C-alpha positions in Angstrom: -0.2 -0.3 0.1 0.8 3.8 -0.3 0.5 6.4 2.4 0.1 8.9 -0.6 -3.0 6.9 -1.9 -4.6 6.7 1.7 -4.0 10.4 2.3 -5.5 11.2 -1.5 -8.6 9.1 -0.4 -9.5 11.1 2.3 -8.5 14.3 0.6 -10.9 13.7 -2.0 -13.6 12.8 0.8 -13.4 8.8 0.4 -13.2 6.6 3.9 -10.2 4.2 3.2 -10.6 0.8 4.1 -10.1 -0.8 7.6 -6.8 -2.8 5.9 -5.6 0.6 4.7 -5.9 2.3 7.9 -4.3 -0.4 9.8 -1.5 -0.4 7.2 -1.1 3.4 8.0 -1.2 3.1 11.5 1.4 0.2 11.3 3.3 2.9 9.5 3.2 5.5 12.0 4.2 3.0 14.5 7.1 1.6 12.7 8.2 4.8 10.5 7.2 3.8 7.1 4.8 6.6 7.2 7.0 10.0 7.3 6.2 12.7 9.6 5.0 14.8 6.4 2.8 12.3 5.7 1.7 12.0 8.8 0.7 15.7 9.2 -1.1 15.5 5.9 -3.1 12.7 7.0 -4.0 14.4 10.2 -4.9 17.6 8.4 -7.2 15.6 5.5 -8.9 13.9 8.4 -9.4 17.0 10.2 -10.9 18.7 7.2 -13.1 15.3 5.8 -13.4 13.4 8.5 -13.4 9.6 8.3 -17.1 8.4 9.5 -18.1 6.3 12.1 -16.8 3.1 10.6 -13.5 4.6 9.7 -13.2 6.2 13.4 -13.7 2.8 14.7 -11.3 1.2 12.4 -8.4 3.9 12.7 -9.1 3.5 16.8 -8.7 -0.3 16.9 -5.7 -0.3 14.4 -3.9 2.1 16.4 -4.7 0.2 19.7 -3.4 -2.8 17.8 -0.1 -1.4 16.5 1.5 -2.4 20.5 0.7 -4.6 23.2 -2.7 -4.9 24.6 -2.8 -5.2 28.5 -5.0 -7.8 30.3 -5.4 -7.9 34.3 -6.4 -10.5 36.5 -7.2 -8.6 39.7 -9.7 -8.7 42.6 -11.5 -5.7 41.4 -12.8 -3.8 38.3 -10.1 -1.9 36.1 -11.6 1.5 35.4 -10.2 5.2 34.4 -11.1 8.5 33.4 -10.1 10.8 30.5 -10.8 14.4 30.1 -10.3 16.2 26.6 -8.2 18.9 28.5 -9.0 22.5 29.7 -7.5 25.2 31.7 -7.0 24.1 35.7 -8.2 20.6 35.2 -6.3 18.7 37.5 -9.1 16.2 38.4 -6.9 13.0 37.3 -4.7 13.9 40.4 -7.7 13.8 42.9 -9.4 11.0 41.2 -6.8 8.3 40.6 -6.1 7.6 44.2 -9.8 8.1 45.2 -11.0 5.5 43.2 -8.3 3.2 44.3 -9.6 3.8 48.0 -13.0 2.6 46.7 -11.5 -0.7 45.8 -10.9 -0.1 41.8 -7.6 -0.7 40.0 -6.6 2.5 38.2 -3.9 2.1 35.3 -4.2 5.8 34.2 -2.5 6.4 31.2 -1.9 10.0 30.5 -0.9 12.7 28.0 1.2 15.8 27.9 0.0 19.2 27.4 -1.5 19.4 23.9 -1.8 23.2 22.2 -3.3 25.5 25.0 -4.4 22.8 27.4 -2.2 21.5 30.4 -0.9 17.8 30.5 -1.3 15.2 33.7 1.9 13.8 33.0 3.6 17.6 32.9 1.9 18.5 36.5 3.0 15.2 38.3 6.5 15.9 36.9 6.5 19.3 38.8 6.8 17.0 41.8 10.7 16.5 42.2 11.8 13.0 41.2 8.3 12.0 40.0 8.7 9.1 37.3 5.9 9.0 34.5 7.7 5.9 32.5 7.0 2.8 34.2 7.9 -0.4 32.7 5.1 -3.1 32.1 6.3 -4.9 34.9 6.5 -2.1 37.2 3.0 -0.6 36.3 1.4 -4.0 37.0 3.1 -4.3 40.4 1.9 -0.8 41.2 -1.5 -1.3 40.3 -1.7 -4.3 41.8 -0.1 -3.0 45.3 -1.5 0.2 45.3 -4.5 0.3 43.2 -3.8 3.2 40.8 -0.5 4.7 38.9 -0.7 7.7 36.5 2.0 7.2 33.6 2.8 7.9 30.1 1.8 5.4 27.5 5.2 3.1 27.1 6.7 2.8 23.6 4.8 -0.7 23.1 1.4 0.6 24.1 -0.6 2.0 20.9 2.8 3.7 19.6 0.9 4.8 16.6 -0.7 7.2 18.6 2.5 8.4 20.5 3.7 9.4 16.9 0.3 11.0 15.7 -0.3 13.0 18.9 2.9 14.8 18.4 2.1 15.5 14.9 -1.0 16.9 16.0 0.4 19.5 18.6 2.6 21.0 16.0 0.4 20.7 12.6 -2.7 22.6 13.9 -5.1 19.2 14.1 -5.4 18.9 17.3 -9.5 19.6 17.0 -10.5 16.5 14.9 -13.1 14.5 16.4 -11.8 11.5 14.7 -8.3 12.2 15.6 -9.2 13.1 19.2 -11.3 9.5 19.5 -8.8 7.6 18.0 -6.0 9.0 20.3 -7.8 8.8 23.2 -9.0 5.4 22.9 -6.3 3.4 21.3 -4.2 4.1 24.4 -7.5 3.5 26.8 -8.3 0.2 25.4 -4.9 -1.0 25.2 -4.9 -0.4 29.2 -7.1 -3.2 29.2 -10.4 -1.0 31.0 -13.4 -2.5 32.0 -15.2 0.6 32.5 -14.4 4.3 31.3 -15.8 7.5 32.2 -15.2 10.7 29.8 -15.0 14.1 30.8 -15.7 16.1 27.7 -14.9 19.6 27.9 -17.2 22.7 26.4 -16.5 26.2 26.1 -13.9 28.6 25.6 -11.1 27.0 27.1 -11.9 23.6 25.4 -11.2 21.8 21.9 -14.8 21.8 21.6 -16.1 25.4 21.8 -20.0 24.7 21.1 -22.3 22.6 23.2 -22.7 20.8 19.4 -19.2 19.8 19.0 -19.1 18.6 22.4 -21.9 16.4 22.2 -20.7 15.0 18.9 -17.3 14.3 20.4 -18.8 12.7 23.3 -20.9 10.6 21.4 -18.2 9.6 19.0 -16.0 8.7 22.0 -18.8 6.6 24.2 -20.1 4.8 20.7 -16.6 3.8 19.8 -15.5 2.3 23.3 -18.5 0.6 23.7 -18.2 -1.0 20.3 -14.6 -2.5 21.5 -16.3 -3.8 24.6 -15.7 -1.0 27.1 -18.7 0.1 29.2 -18.2 4.0 28.9 -20.1 7.1 29.7 -19.5 10.6 29.2 -19.7 14.1 31.1 -20.0 17.3 29.4 -18.4 20.0 31.3 -18.4 23.5 31.9 -14.8 25.1 30.2 -16.1 28.9 29.9 -13.6 29.4 32.8 -11.0 27.5 34.5 -11.9 24.5 36.8 -8.8 25.1 39.3 -8.3 29.1 40.5 -4.6 28.2 38.9 -3.3 26.9 35.4 0.4 26.0 35.6 2.1 22.6 36.5 3.2 23.2 40.1 0.2 25.5 40.7 -2.4 23.3 39.8 -0.6 20.3 41.9 -0.9 23.1 45.0 -4.4 23.3 44.4 -4.9 19.7 44.3 -3.2 19.0 47.7 -4.8 21.9 49.2 -8.4 20.1 48.3 -6.9 16.6 49.1 -5.7 17.7 52.4 -9.0 19.6 53.2 -6.7 23.0 53.7 -8.3 24.9 51.2 -10.8 22.8 49.1 -12.0 24.0 45.5 -15.3 23.1 45.3 -15.7 22.8 41.5 -12.7 20.2 41.6 -14.3 18.3 44.2 -17.6 18.3 42.8 -16.5 17.3 39.4 -13.8 14.6 40.8 -16.9 13.0 42.8 -19.0 13.3 39.7 -16.8 11.3 37.6 -15.7 8.9 40.3 -19.4 7.7 40.7 -19.5 7.2 37.2 -16.4 4.9 37.3 -17.8 2.9 40.3 -21.2 2.1 38.8 -19.4 1.3 35.6 -17.3 -0.9 37.4 -19.9 -2.6 39.6 -18.6 -1.3 42.7 -21.5 1.1 43.3 -25.2 0.5 43.3 -25.4 3.6 40.9 -24.0 7.0 40.4 -25.3 8.5 43.3 -24.0 5.8 45.6 -20.7 6.0 43.6 -20.5 9.6 44.3 -21.0 9.3 47.7 -18.2 6.9 48.2 -15.5 9.3 46.4 -16.7 11.8 48.6 -16.0 9.6 51.5 -12.6 8.7 50.3 -11.7 12.3 50.1 -13.1 13.3 53.3 -11.4 10.6 55.1 -8.2 11.2 53.8 -7.9 8.1 52.2 -7.1 9.6 48.8 -4.5 12.0 49.9 -2.9 8.6 51.7 -3.0 6.7 48.5 -1.7 10.0 46.5 1.4 10.1 48.7 2.1 6.3 48.5 1.7 6.6 44.5 4.1 9.6 44.7 6.8 7.6 46.5 6.2 4.5 44.4 7.2 6.8 41.4 10.0 8.4 42.7 8.9 11.2 44.5 9.3 12.2 48.1 7.9 10.0 50.5 7.1 12.8 52.8 5.2 14.7 49.7 1.4 15.1 51.4 3.2 16.1 54.8 5.5 18.7 53.0 4.3 19.6 49.7 4.9 23.4 50.1 8.7 22.8 50.5 9.0 20.2 47.8 7.3 22.0 44.9 9.3 24.6 42.5 8.5 28.3 42.8 9.2 31.0 40.3 11.4 33.7 40.8 9.3 36.7 39.5 5.3 37.2 40.6 3.0 40.2 39.2 -0.4 41.1 39.8 -2.9 41.4 37.0 -5.1 44.4 38.0 -8.2 44.8 36.4 -9.2 47.5 33.9 -12.5 48.1 34.6 -15.4 48.2 37.3 -18.2 45.8 37.0 -18.8 41.7 36.9 -16.8 39.3 35.1 -18.7 38.7 31.9 -16.6 36.2 29.8 -13.1 34.7 30.0 -11.3 33.5 27.2 -9.9 30.4 28.8 -7.9 29.7 25.4 -5.9 32.8 25.9 -5.2 31.8 29.1 -4.0 28.6 28.4 -1.7 30.1 25.7 -0.3 32.7 28.2 0.7 29.8 30.4 2.5 28.5 27.3 3.9 31.4 26.6 5.7 31.9 30.3 7.2 28.5 29.5 4.4 26.1 31.2 3.8 24.5 27.8 5.2 23.5 24.5 5.5 25.8 21.2 7.6 23.5 19.6 8.0 19.6 20.0 10.8 18.8 22.4 10.3 22.0 24.2 11.5 21.9 27.9 8.6 22.8 30.3 9.2 24.8 33.2 7.1 23.6 35.9 7.0 26.7 38.1 5.3 29.2 35.7 1.8 29.8 35.3 -1.3 31.5 36.8 -3.0 31.8 40.0 -5.8 33.4 41.9 -7.8 33.5 38.7 -11.0 35.3 39.2 -14.0 33.2 38.0 -17.2 34.2 35.8 -19.8 36.4 37.7 -17.5 38.0 40.3 -17.7 41.6 41.4 -14.4 43.3 40.4 -12.9 47.0 40.7 -10.4 48.7 38.5 -6.9 47.7 39.7 -8.2 44.8 41.7 -6.2 41.7 40.9 -7.6 39.5 38.1 -4.8 36.8 38.7 -1.3 36.3 39.6 1.4 35.5 37.1 4.1 33.3 38.2 7.0 34.0 35.6 10.6 33.3 35.2 11.6 36.9 34.0 10.1 40.4 34.1 9.6 40.5 30.4 7.6 37.4 30.5 5.5 38.8 33.3 5.1 41.6 32.1 3.8 40.0 28.5 1.6 37.5 30.8 -0.3 40.4 32.4 -1.4 41.9 29.3 -2.6 38.6 27.9 -4.5 38.1 31.0 -5.9 41.3 30.9 -6.9 40.8 27.2 -8.6 37.6 28.1 -10.9 39.1 30.6 -14.3 40.9 29.4 -16.1 42.9 32.4 -19.6 44.0 32.2 -22.0 46.0 34.2 -24.7 43.1 35.2 -24.6 39.7 37.3 -24.2 36.7 35.0 -26.7 33.8 35.6 -24.6 30.8 37.2 -23.7 28.1 34.4 -23.8 24.4 35.3 -20.7 22.7 35.8 -22.0 19.8 34.4 -24.0 20.2 31.3 -24.9 17.0 29.9 -24.3 12.9 30.7 -23.9 10.6 27.6 -24.1 6.7 27.7 
C-alpha cells in the first residue's frame, strides 16, 4: 500500500478501508509513514473526517500497533479521561480516590496539547516523579496500591505516540476522529473494563460549542462501547478555569489543598466526585452513580485518597513525605506580578484558551515538539465568571521566570477577561450526561 494514496482518498472525501487504515497505523508506529505524510493525513482527517466506521477502524488499528494489556485483579479496572481544559487537575484527585474505593486504575495520561495542560507535566513538577514505568512496574504498582498515573510505554499504542506529537505541531488537535482514536487507542490498550470521559465545552476547550462537544462525547462513547468497554461521558463547563490556577506546580498545589482539606476547591471536588461516581457504577463497585459519588466523597473526606496519592508519589520516585511537606517540595517562580483589572463591574466572559496560551508562552507548555517545560510558571488566584471586580483589583497572579515574560502575561490575561455591568446567571458545571 501507499501512504500517498490513502491520504489522497481522505482528501477527496472517501473513507479508506480497514486494511488501509491498519497499514497506515502500522506505518506510523514503525516509521514507514514520514512526518510529512502523518501531518498531511491528520489535516485531511480534520477537514473531511473518516465517518463512524472509519473512526472505529482507525482506533482499533492504532490500539493494535502495540501490546494490549490484560489484568487478573480482585476488582474492576477503570479509568477516566478528560479532553483537556484550563486548570483541569481532576486526574490527580480521582485516581487515588477510585483506588481507595476498591477500583484498579492504570491511568495512562498525556502531556500538554495546544493551549491545555497535561497530567504528566503536572506530576513531573513533583521532584523525582517518574511517569515512565515498565509494564512490570505498572502491573506491580496497580496491584499493590490500586493506581498509577503514567505515560504510554513505547509498546502501548505506539502509533498514537507518533500521531499525538504531529497533531500538537500541525494545527490538527481539534479533529473529532483523531481525538477519539488517540484517546481510545491508549485506553483500550490498557485493558479497561470501565471508562468515564470528561468532555469539555467552552472557550477553554477544543470543542467550544455544545454541538461539537456532544458530537465528540457520542463518538467516544459509541466507539469505546463498540470495542467492549463500558463507557459514559459527562459534558462539562470550560468557559472558566476549573481550578483557580493554571500551570503545572500551581495546579499540584491546588490538588494538595483539596486532598488535605486545607482549602477545598468546590468545582474540583464536585467534578471529581461526579466522574468517580460514574466510574464506580460502570465497574460494579456502586449500586448507581449517586452511590458511587458518595463513596468518592468519603474517600476524599476521610483522607484515604490523600494517603494513596502520597504512596503513589513515593512509588513513582517522588518524595516519601510529599503529602506532609508538599509546600516545601514544589518549585516556585522568581517573578510574581498581579494582573490589575482595567474596569469596574462583573466578569462577563473569560477567553480560557488565551489564558492557556499565556501559560504556554510563560514556558509552562510547548510551542514546538521537544520544548522543555518550566514547572513553576503559570497563573494563580484566577477570578471566576460573575465575580465583582474593581479597576486595579487583581484578576490573577502571574508566576514567571523573567520580568519580560511576566509583563507579557499580564497583558494577555487582561485581554482574556471581559468586564460587564450586570451579574451573569450561574452556569452548571456538568452540562449533559451521555451513555
